[in-house]
Chimera marker file (.cmm) of the C-alpha trace (Angstrom):
<marker_set name="trace">
<marker id="1" x="-29.986" y="-3.534" z="-3.923" r="1" g="1" b="0" radius="0.5"/>
<marker id="2" x="-28.536" y="-0.419" z="-5.616" r="1" g="1" b="0" radius="0.5"/>
<marker id="3" x="-25.120" y="-0.505" z="-7.226" r="1" g="1" b="0" radius="0.5"/>
<marker id="4" x="-22.523" y="1.587" z="-5.225" r="1" g="1" b="0" radius="0.5"/>
<marker id="5" x="-21.961" y="3.765" z="-8.247" r="1" g="1" b="0" radius="0.5"/>
<marker id="6" x="-25.634" y="4.439" z="-8.813" r="1" g="1" b="0" radius="0.5"/>
<marker id="7" x="-26.010" y="8.198" z="-8.963" r="1" g="1" b="0" radius="0.5"/>
<marker id="8" x="-22.268" y="8.770" z="-8.338" r="1" g="1" b="0" radius="0.5"/>
<marker id="9" x="-22.468" y="12.110" z="-9.883" r="1" g="1" b="0" radius="0.5"/>
<marker id="10" x="-24.431" y="13.407" z="-6.957" r="1" g="1" b="0" radius="0.5"/>
<marker id="11" x="-21.790" y="11.952" z="-4.595" r="1" g="1" b="0" radius="0.5"/>
<marker id="12" x="-19.120" y="13.764" z="-6.531" r="1" g="1" b="0" radius="0.5"/>
<marker id="13" x="-21.007" y="17.011" z="-6.406" r="1" g="1" b="0" radius="0.5"/>
<marker id="14" x="-21.487" y="16.770" z="-2.618" r="1" g="1" b="0" radius="0.5"/>
<marker id="15" x="-17.803" y="15.823" z="-2.208" r="1" g="1" b="0" radius="0.5"/>
<marker id="16" x="-16.728" y="19.353" z="-3.510" r="1" g="1" b="0" radius="0.5"/>
<marker id="17" x="-17.585" y="20.608" z="-0.068" r="1" g="1" b="0" radius="0.5"/>
<marker id="18" x="-14.673" y="18.604" z="1.285" r="1" g="1" b="0" radius="0.5"/>
<marker id="19" x="-12.042" y="20.232" z="-1.030" r="1" g="1" b="0" radius="0.5"/>
<marker id="20" x="-9.453" y="21.809" z="1.235" r="1" g="1" b="0" radius="0.5"/>
<marker id="21" x="-7.862" y="24.103" z="-1.313" r="1" g="1" b="0" radius="0.5"/>
<marker id="22" x="-10.595" y="26.380" z="-2.796" r="1" g="1" b="0" radius="0.5"/>
<marker id="23" x="-8.341" y="27.174" z="-5.726" r="1" g="1" b="0" radius="0.5"/>
<marker id="24" x="-8.797" y="23.629" z="-6.902" r="1" g="1" b="0" radius="0.5"/>
<marker id="25" x="-12.517" y="23.801" z="-7.055" r="1" g="1" b="0" radius="0.5"/>
<marker id="26" x="-12.636" y="24.764" z="-10.671" r="1" g="1" b="0" radius="0.5"/>
<marker id="27" x="-10.157" y="21.921" z="-11.533" r="1" g="1" b="0" radius="0.5"/>
<marker id="28" x="-12.504" y="19.509" z="-9.602" r="1" g="1" b="0" radius="0.5"/>
<marker id="29" x="-15.604" y="20.578" z="-11.461" r="1" g="1" b="0" radius="0.5"/>
<marker id="30" x="-13.748" y="20.327" z="-14.734" r="1" g="1" b="0" radius="0.5"/>
<marker id="31" x="-12.550" y="16.805" z="-13.883" r="1" g="1" b="0" radius="0.5"/>
<marker id="32" x="-16.168" y="15.748" z="-12.968" r="1" g="1" b="0" radius="0.5"/>
<marker id="33" x="-17.336" y="17.044" z="-16.333" r="1" g="1" b="0" radius="0.5"/>
<marker id="34" x="-14.491" y="15.271" z="-18.137" r="1" g="1" b="0" radius="0.5"/>
<marker id="35" x="-15.301" y="12.036" z="-16.373" r="1" g="1" b="0" radius="0.5"/>
<marker id="36" x="-18.993" y="12.234" z="-17.188" r="1" g="1" b="0" radius="0.5"/>
<marker id="37" x="-18.348" y="12.994" z="-20.883" r="1" g="1" b="0" radius="0.5"/>
<marker id="38" x="-15.714" y="10.256" z="-21.215" r="1" g="1" b="0" radius="0.5"/>
<marker id="39" x="-17.980" y="7.656" z="-19.478" r="1" g="1" b="0" radius="0.5"/>
<marker id="40" x="-20.924" y="8.659" z="-21.719" r="1" g="1" b="0" radius="0.5"/>
<marker id="41" x="-18.819" y="8.530" z="-24.872" r="1" g="1" b="0" radius="0.5"/>
<marker id="42" x="-17.258" y="5.218" z="-23.917" r="1" g="1" b="0" radius="0.5"/>
<marker id="43" x="-20.670" y="3.633" z="-23.338" r="1" g="1" b="0" radius="0.5"/>
<marker id="44" x="-22.017" y="5.014" z="-26.625" r="1" g="1" b="0" radius="0.5"/>
<marker id="45" x="-19.054" y="3.818" z="-28.633" r="1" g="1" b="0" radius="0.5"/>
<marker id="46" x="-19.079" y="0.352" z="-27.068" r="1" g="1" b="0" radius="0.5"/>
<marker id="47" x="-22.792" y="0.115" z="-27.843" r="1" g="1" b="0" radius="0.5"/>
<marker id="48" x="-22.211" y="1.228" z="-31.458" r="1" g="1" b="0" radius="0.5"/>
<marker id="49" x="-19.516" y="-1.438" z="-31.840" r="1" g="1" b="0" radius="0.5"/>
<marker id="50" x="-22.041" y="-4.188" z="-31.310" r="1" g="1" b="0" radius="0.5"/>
<marker id="51" x="-23.753" y="-3.166" z="-34.646" r="1" g="1" b="0" radius="0.5"/>
<marker id="52" x="-20.587" y="-2.436" z="-36.467" r="1" g="1" b="0" radius="0.5"/>
<marker id="53" x="-20.726" y="-5.557" z="-38.595" r="1" g="1" b="0" radius="0.5"/>
<marker id="54" x="-24.389" y="-4.828" z="-39.652" r="1" g="1" b="0" radius="0.5"/>
<marker id="55" x="-23.962" y="-1.188" z="-40.794" r="1" g="1" b="0" radius="0.5"/>
<marker id="56" x="-23.229" y="-0.383" z="-44.387" r="1" g="1" b="0" radius="0.5"/>
<marker id="57" x="-19.478" y="-0.406" z="-44.832" r="1" g="1" b="0" radius="0.5"/>
<marker id="58" x="-19.143" y="-2.155" z="-41.490" r="1" g="1" b="0" radius="0.5"/>
<marker id="59" x="-17.488" y="-5.363" z="-40.626" r="1" g="1" b="0" radius="0.5"/>
<marker id="60" x="-14.988" y="-6.561" z="-38.096" r="1" g="1" b="0" radius="0.5"/>
<marker id="61" x="-12.758" y="-3.450" z="-38.724" r="1" g="1" b="0" radius="0.5"/>
<marker id="62" x="-15.640" y="-1.224" z="-37.784" r="1" g="1" b="0" radius="0.5"/>
<marker id="63" x="-16.208" y="-3.124" z="-34.565" r="1" g="1" b="0" radius="0.5"/>
<marker id="64" x="-12.548" y="-2.933" z="-33.626" r="1" g="1" b="0" radius="0.5"/>
<marker id="65" x="-12.490" y="0.797" z="-34.536" r="1" g="1" b="0" radius="0.5"/>
<marker id="66" x="-15.390" y="1.558" z="-32.172" r="1" g="1" b="0" radius="0.5"/>
<marker id="67" x="-13.965" y="-0.608" z="-29.363" r="1" g="1" b="0" radius="0.5"/>
<marker id="68" x="-10.616" y="1.202" z="-29.546" r="1" g="1" b="0" radius="0.5"/>
<marker id="69" x="-12.346" y="4.491" z="-29.541" r="1" g="1" b="0" radius="0.5"/>
<marker id="70" x="-14.331" y="3.268" z="-26.504" r="1" g="1" b="0" radius="0.5"/>
<marker id="71" x="-11.143" y="2.222" z="-24.742" r="1" g="1" b="0" radius="0.5"/>
<marker id="72" x="-9.598" y="5.621" z="-25.269" r="1" g="1" b="0" radius="0.5"/>
<marker id="73" x="-12.586" y="7.180" z="-23.629" r="1" g="1" b="0" radius="0.5"/>
<marker id="74" x="-12.248" y="4.709" z="-20.760" r="1" g="1" b="0" radius="0.5"/>
<marker id="75" x="-8.596" y="5.849" z="-20.331" r="1" g="1" b="0" radius="0.5"/>
<marker id="76" x="-9.881" y="9.472" z="-20.230" r="1" g="1" b="0" radius="0.5"/>
<marker id="77" x="-12.465" y="8.648" z="-17.596" r="1" g="1" b="0" radius="0.5"/>
<marker id="78" x="-9.693" y="6.876" z="-15.522" r="1" g="1" b="0" radius="0.5"/>
<marker id="79" x="-7.460" y="9.842" z="-15.720" r="1" g="1" b="0" radius="0.5"/>
<marker id="80" x="-10.315" y="12.219" z="-14.689" r="1" g="1" b="0" radius="0.5"/>
<marker id="81" x="-10.956" y="9.974" z="-11.699" r="1" g="1" b="0" radius="0.5"/>
<marker id="82" x="-7.262" y="10.029" z="-10.720" r="1" g="1" b="0" radius="0.5"/>
<marker id="83" x="-7.532" y="13.945" z="-10.807" r="1" g="1" b="0" radius="0.5"/>
<marker id="84" x="-10.677" y="13.881" z="-8.697" r="1" g="1" b="0" radius="0.5"/>
<marker id="85" x="-9.079" y="11.472" z="-6.110" r="1" g="1" b="0" radius="0.5"/>
<marker id="86" x="-6.029" y="13.681" z="-6.031" r="1" g="1" b="0" radius="0.5"/>
<marker id="87" x="-8.000" y="16.911" z="-5.428" r="1" g="1" b="0" radius="0.5"/>
<marker id="88" x="-10.050" y="15.246" z="-2.673" r="1" g="1" b="0" radius="0.5"/>
<marker id="89" x="-6.971" y="13.767" z="-1.037" r="1" g="1" b="0" radius="0.5"/>
<marker id="90" x="-8.440" y="10.267" z="-0.858" r="1" g="1" b="0" radius="0.5"/>
<link id1="1" id2="2" r="1" g="1" b="0" radius="0.2"/>
<link id1="2" id2="3" r="1" g="1" b="0" radius="0.2"/>
<link id1="3" id2="4" r="1" g="1" b="0" radius="0.2"/>
<link id1="4" id2="5" r="1" g="1" b="0" radius="0.2"/>
<link id1="5" id2="6" r="1" g="1" b="0" radius="0.2"/>
<link id1="6" id2="7" r="1" g="1" b="0" radius="0.2"/>
<link id1="7" id2="8" r="1" g="1" b="0" radius="0.2"/>
<link id1="8" id2="9" r="1" g="1" b="0" radius="0.2"/>
<link id1="9" id2="10" r="1" g="1" b="0" radius="0.2"/>
<link id1="10" id2="11" r="1" g="1" b="0" radius="0.2"/>
<link id1="11" id2="12" r="1" g="1" b="0" radius="0.2"/>
<link id1="12" id2="13" r="1" g="1" b="0" radius="0.2"/>
<link id1="13" id2="14" r="1" g="1" b="0" radius="0.2"/>
<link id1="14" id2="15" r="1" g="1" b="0" radius="0.2"/>
<link id1="15" id2="16" r="1" g="1" b="0" radius="0.2"/>
<link id1="16" id2="17" r="1" g="1" b="0" radius="0.2"/>
<link id1="17" id2="18" r="1" g="1" b="0" radius="0.2"/>
<link id1="18" id2="19" r="1" g="1" b="0" radius="0.2"/>
<link id1="19" id2="20" r="1" g="1" b="0" radius="0.2"/>
<link id1="20" id2="21" r="1" g="1" b="0" radius="0.2"/>
<link id1="21" id2="22" r="1" g="1" b="0" radius="0.2"/>
<link id1="22" id2="23" r="1" g="1" b="0" radius="0.2"/>
<link id1="23" id2="24" r="1" g="1" b="0" radius="0.2"/>
<link id1="24" id2="25" r="1" g="1" b="0" radius="0.2"/>
<link id1="25" id2="26" r="1" g="1" b="0" radius="0.2"/>
<link id1="26" id2="27" r="1" g="1" b="0" radius="0.2"/>
<link id1="27" id2="28" r="1" g="1" b="0" radius="0.2"/>
<link id1="28" id2="29" r="1" g="1" b="0" radius="0.2"/>
<link id1="29" id2="30" r="1" g="1" b="0" radius="0.2"/>
<link id1="30" id2="31" r="1" g="1" b="0" radius="0.2"/>
<link id1="31" id2="32" r="1" g="1" b="0" radius="0.2"/>
<link id1="32" id2="33" r="1" g="1" b="0" radius="0.2"/>
<link id1="33" id2="34" r="1" g="1" b="0" radius="0.2"/>
<link id1="34" id2="35" r="1" g="1" b="0" radius="0.2"/>
<link id1="35" id2="36" r="1" g="1" b="0" radius="0.2"/>
<link id1="36" id2="37" r="1" g="1" b="0" radius="0.2"/>
<link id1="37" id2="38" r="1" g="1" b="0" radius="0.2"/>
<link id1="38" id2="39" r="1" g="1" b="0" radius="0.2"/>
<link id1="39" id2="40" r="1" g="1" b="0" radius="0.2"/>
<link id1="40" id2="41" r="1" g="1" b="0" radius="0.2"/>
<link id1="41" id2="42" r="1" g="1" b="0" radius="0.2"/>
<link id1="42" id2="43" r="1" g="1" b="0" radius="0.2"/>
<link id1="43" id2="44" r="1" g="1" b="0" radius="0.2"/>
<link id1="44" id2="45" r="1" g="1" b="0" radius="0.2"/>
<link id1="45" id2="46" r="1" g="1" b="0" radius="0.2"/>
<link id1="46" id2="47" r="1" g="1" b="0" radius="0.2"/>
<link id1="47" id2="48" r="1" g="1" b="0" radius="0.2"/>
<link id1="48" id2="49" r="1" g="1" b="0" radius="0.2"/>
<link id1="49" id2="50" r="1" g="1" b="0" radius="0.2"/>
<link id1="50" id2="51" r="1" g="1" b="0" radius="0.2"/>
<link id1="51" id2="52" r="1" g="1" b="0" radius="0.2"/>
<link id1="52" id2="53" r="1" g="1" b="0" radius="0.2"/>
<link id1="53" id2="54" r="1" g="1" b="0" radius="0.2"/>
<link id1="54" id2="55" r="1" g="1" b="0" radius="0.2"/>
<link id1="55" id2="56" r="1" g="1" b="0" radius="0.2"/>
<link id1="56" id2="57" r="1" g="1" b="0" radius="0.2"/>
<link id1="57" id2="58" r="1" g="1" b="0" radius="0.2"/>
<link id1="58" id2="59" r="1" g="1" b="0" radius="0.2"/>
<link id1="59" id2="60" r="1" g="1" b="0" radius="0.2"/>
<link id1="60" id2="61" r="1" g="1" b="0" radius="0.2"/>
<link id1="61" id2="62" r="1" g="1" b="0" radius="0.2"/>
<link id1="62" id2="63" r="1" g="1" b="0" radius="0.2"/>
<link id1="63" id2="64" r="1" g="1" b="0" radius="0.2"/>
<link id1="64" id2="65" r="1" g="1" b="0" radius="0.2"/>
<link id1="65" id2="66" r="1" g="1" b="0" radius="0.2"/>
<link id1="66" id2="67" r="1" g="1" b="0" radius="0.2"/>
<link id1="67" id2="68" r="1" g="1" b="0" radius="0.2"/>
<link id1="68" id2="69" r="1" g="1" b="0" radius="0.2"/>
<link id1="69" id2="70" r="1" g="1" b="0" radius="0.2"/>
<link id1="70" id2="71" r="1" g="1" b="0" radius="0.2"/>
<link id1="71" id2="72" r="1" g="1" b="0" radius="0.2"/>
<link id1="72" id2="73" r="1" g="1" b="0" radius="0.2"/>
<link id1="73" id2="74" r="1" g="1" b="0" radius="0.2"/>
<link id1="74" id2="75" r="1" g="1" b="0" radius="0.2"/>
<link id1="75" id2="76" r="1" g="1" b="0" radius="0.2"/>
<link id1="76" id2="77" r="1" g="1" b="0" radius="0.2"/>
<link id1="77" id2="78" r="1" g="1" b="0" radius="0.2"/>
<link id1="78" id2="79" r="1" g="1" b="0" radius="0.2"/>
<link id1="79" id2="80" r="1" g="1" b="0" radius="0.2"/>
<link id1="80" id2="81" r="1" g="1" b="0" radius="0.2"/>
<link id1="81" id2="82" r="1" g="1" b="0" radius="0.2"/>
<link id1="82" id2="83" r="1" g="1" b="0" radius="0.2"/>
<link id1="83" id2="84" r="1" g="1" b="0" radius="0.2"/>
<link id1="84" id2="85" r="1" g="1" b="0" radius="0.2"/>
<link id1="85" id2="86" r="1" g="1" b="0" radius="0.2"/>
<link id1="86" id2="87" r="1" g="1" b="0" radius="0.2"/>
<link id1="87" id2="88" r="1" g="1" b="0" radius="0.2"/>
<link id1="88" id2="89" r="1" g="1" b="0" radius="0.2"/>
<link id1="89" id2="90" r="1" g="1" b="0" radius="0.2"/>
</marker_set>
């Protein structure tokens, strides 16, 4: 069984056909790009945090730093999703 968010980017691209206000199309595309970047960055930073203690100069402080940066990216992704939902009126 596939996860409902599997290939969600394609769903988002198809959803742009449902945008009622054509002037918002550019904002919608930017929000999708912001979401994709933030999700990718968050995943990368959280993965990096798992090795923070083992890297030179690492330690628990490094782990916490990467997790906090990952959280910031997750908040950015959430905000981009809010904008996408708003533009689509869903």
